[in-house]
N, C-alpha and C positions, 0 to 999 in steps of 0.2 A: 479683587484680583490677588491670587496667591503668589508665593514666591518660595524658592528653595531656601532652606535654612543653610547656615554657613557650612555645617558638616556635610549636608546633603549635596550642596553645590560642589564641595570638594570631591565627593564620590562620583558625581555626574561628570565632572572635568576628568577624573581618572578613567571613567568609561569611554569618553570621547577619545582620550589619548590612547587607550588600549585598542580601540577599533581603528584608529589611524595608523597605529603601528602594525596591527594585524593585517590591514589591507594596503599598507604602503602608500597612504595618501596624506595630504596635508590638512584637510578640513572635513570632518564628518558632518558638519552643519550644512554642507551642500550635497546635493545628489551626486553620487560618484559611482563609476562602473568598477565592479570588482574583476581584477585580472583573472584570466582563466585558471592560472595555477592556484590562486587564492580561492577561486570559486570551487575548485576541486577539494581543497582542504576544508572549506566551510561545509561542503556537501558530505564529506567524510565524517565530520563532526556531527552533523545532523543524523546521518545513517546510524552512527553508534549509539544514539539516544534510545532507539527502539529495536529490540531483537529481530523483529520480522524484516525490517529494512536491510539488516545485515545478511539475511538469507537470500534475498532476491538481487537483481541487478539494478543499480542506479548508475546511469551511464551518461557521460558528457558527449554531446554532439555539437557539430558546428553549425548546422542549418536548422532552420524552424520546420522545414518539411523535407522528407527524404525517404530513403530505403532503410529498413531495419538494419542494424549495424552488427548484431551479434551472430557469430558463425554457429551452425549446427546442421548437420546433414538431415534432410527430410526424408530419410529412407536409406536402404542399403546402396552402397557405391561400388561393391566388388563385382567384377564380371570378366569375361574374356571376349576378345574381338578377333574375327577373322579379317586381318588387315589387308589380305588380298582382295577382299570384296567391299570393305567399308572402312571408314576412319573410326578411331576410338572416340568415344563421346564422354567427356567428363561430367560428372554430376555437379549441379550447383550447390554451394554450401548454404544458400539461403532459401527460405520458404517463398516460392515464387507467386503463391496466391495471397492477395491482400498483404503485400509486403511493405506497405508504406506506413510512415508514422507522421503525425502532426503535433506541434507543440503549441500551447496557448499561454498568453501572459497570465501570470499568477501572482497575487499580492498576499503578503502576510504582514499586515500592519497592526502594530500594537501600541497601546498607550499606557503610561505609568504615572499615576498621580504623584505630585510632589510630596504629599503626606506619606505615601508608600516608600518613596526613596528616603524620606526622613527616617522611617521606621527601619529600613534595611541598612542604612548608612553605618550602623554600629558594627556590622560585619565587615571585616577587612577584605573579604573575598566577594564584596558586593558585585563588581563587574562580572566576575565569573559566574555567580549565581544567576544574574540576570540573563546573560548570553546563553547559559545552559537552558534556562526556562524557555526563551524564544525558540532555540533550536529544537527542543522537545516538542513544542507546539507545531512547528513546521513539520516534523516527522509524523506526529499523530495525524495532522490534517492530510498529509499525502496518503496515509493508509485509509483514512475515512473517504476521501475522494475516490481512491482505487476501487473500493467495494460499492460505493453508493452513487458515484458520478454518472449522470445520465446525459449531460449536454454541457458545452462551454458557452454560457450565456454572455451576451454583451455587458449586461448589468446583473449581477448576482443579487439574490434576496435571501439573506440569512434567516429572517423570520419565517419565510415560506418554506425554505429548504434547509433545515437545520443540520442535515446530514451532508451538506456540501453537494447536493445532487446537480447543482447548476454551475459548478466551478470547472469541471472537465469530464471527459468520457473515461470512466474507469474500465478495469478489466472485464467486469461482468457485462457492461454495456456494449463493449467491443465484441464480446462473444455473442450477445443477442443479435447484433447487427451482421456480424460476418460468418458465424457458424451456428445459426439458430437450431440446426438439426442436432447439435451437441449440447443444448440447454434444455433439460427436461422440464416441461411445464404443461399445465393443463390448458393454458390460453384462455381461461374463463374464470374470473374471480369467484363465481358460484360453485365451481367444481374444485375438488381438492384431492391431492394424492395423500391417502391415509397411511400413516406409519405407526405400526404397533400390531398387536395380536388381532387377527382378523381383518387387517387393513390390506392395502396394495402391497406393502412391505411389512413382513412380520417383524423385522427388527432393523437396526441400523446397518448391520453387516450386509444384509441383503440390498438396501438402498445404495450403499457405497459400491458394492460389486456391480450393481446395474449401471451406475455413473461411470465406472471404470470401462465398462464394455463399449462405451461411446468414444473412448480414445482410439485413434487410429492404431491398428494392430502393429504397425511398424514401431510405435513408441510403447506399447502396452507392457512389454517385458524387458525394457531397458534397465529396470531395477532402481530408477530414481523417482518414481511416482510417489506422491503423498496425497492424503485426503485432508482438506481443510473442512472442518465440520462446525456448524452453528452451535452456539451455547445452549439453546433450548433442546436440541437433539441430544446433545451430551448430558444435560441434566435429566432428561427423560430416561435415558439409558442408565444413568447412574442411579436413579430412583428405583428402577426395576431391580438392580442389584442389591440396593439397600433392603428392599422389600423381601428379597429372597434370602439374604445372608447377613443383614445388618444387625440382627439380634445377637450375633456372636462377636464380642469385642475384638477378637483377633482378626475376624474376617472383615469387620468394618475398618479396622486400621489398614489392612491390606488394600482395600478399596481406595481409601484416601491417598495412600502412598503412590499407588499406580496412577491416580488421577483419572482412571478409566478412559485414557486416551492412547492406549498402547497401539492397538491394531483394529481396524474395521475394514471388512472386505478385502483382507490380505494386505492392507497398506498401512504404514505408519501414519497416525492421524494427529492433527494439531488444532488447537484453539487459537485464533488469530484475533487481535483487537479489531473491533467494529465489523467483523464479518457478519452477514445476515443470519439472524438467530435460528432459522430452520433450514439454511441452505447447506449445500454440499458442493465443493469443487474438487476435482481430481486433476492434478497437473504435477510439474516438478518446480522446484524453487527457481532454477535458472530459466524457467520459461516465462516468468513474470518480470517485467522491466518498467522502470521509470526513467525516461530520457529528460535531460535538462540541457539547455543551450548554454555552454560554458562562457560565452561572451555576453550574456543577457543579464547577469546578476547586477541589480542596482540597490543601493542602500542610501538612506538619508535619516540622520538623527536630529531631531528639531526640539528646541525648548519652546513651549507654547504657554506663556503666562496668562493668556485669555481663557485657557481652560485648566490652568493650574496643573499642567502635566507636561511630561516629555513624550514626544511622539516618534516612533521608530518605524520607518517605512522600508519594507523588503519586497523586492520584485524580481521575478525571473520567468523565463519561458520553459514550460515543462509539459510532459504528457505521458500517456500509459500505452504499453505495448505487450501484446502477447506474441512471443517470438515465433513459436511454431503452433499454428492454430489446431492442428491434428492432435496436439498434445494437451488439450484443454477441454474439459467437459464438466457440466454442473447440473445440479438440481435447484430450481428456483425456490427461494424461501417462501415467497407469497403463495405458492401452489401447494404447500405442505400443511397438513393438519395432523396433530398427534392424537392417537387413540387413547382415550382416557382409561 
């Protein structure tokens, strides 16, 4: 049975004290509820760990189920009314079609071996390093689930679903279920959409342009659309540029500096962590949301000598939302094959 060294025990005690002070509670060795104001602060810290989460909405809500909370007119709202004949009719600020959200209990539980704490205890900022590592893992797991989540299983299986497919329904799965006509797919694993010279799309520009055409015309020209593009598609396009221009050092340097992610299909384009490698999504940043229930955060820090480790249990209710369904369209990664 292992035990913390004296120096490591002091660092672990400091970690407990820091957590107790941060969450305004007396004992972190018991499961405690995080107050909504502290939950918001914790969520802000998590969001800051990864750039993508800072671009989209991460929203606290009170209920585990309810109507979407962000405002955004789903079309023009300006008109005139002959009030002698009829009443003026205001437009709803919410998307009235499929406008519900649902949150699911989500756990991020991590263990830290006593030996690791011993090794880290020489750093005076051990507690901050540890908390930052946990927060970044929560941030990355949120993104991973957002792109790959298919279902919210009662019992998840990380070995079978290493991309967290069974943790929650992510944005792509919501789109498949609620707006399948805006998700370009062959529907047949044996059939592929060929991208490249002689294929269904001659280049990435043409593919992004086609996906953009599935966006509701009301949103298409608002000026805030972006294209999220898979890494394999970008690498393929970059490879073609190298083949054409890479022999000239100045041209090669220009390609590297631009990252070849400037504009495709007339839209600013981005490479996002964990996004399907051959997929495309056209939407706006403010159309993607993660909701979390601000009264649901629970935390428990436990020293477990039976396993020679410290265990840190984090739980909250959260879910994924596409705010305006008409403003989201995609090309399914599994349906794409690159022309060699």
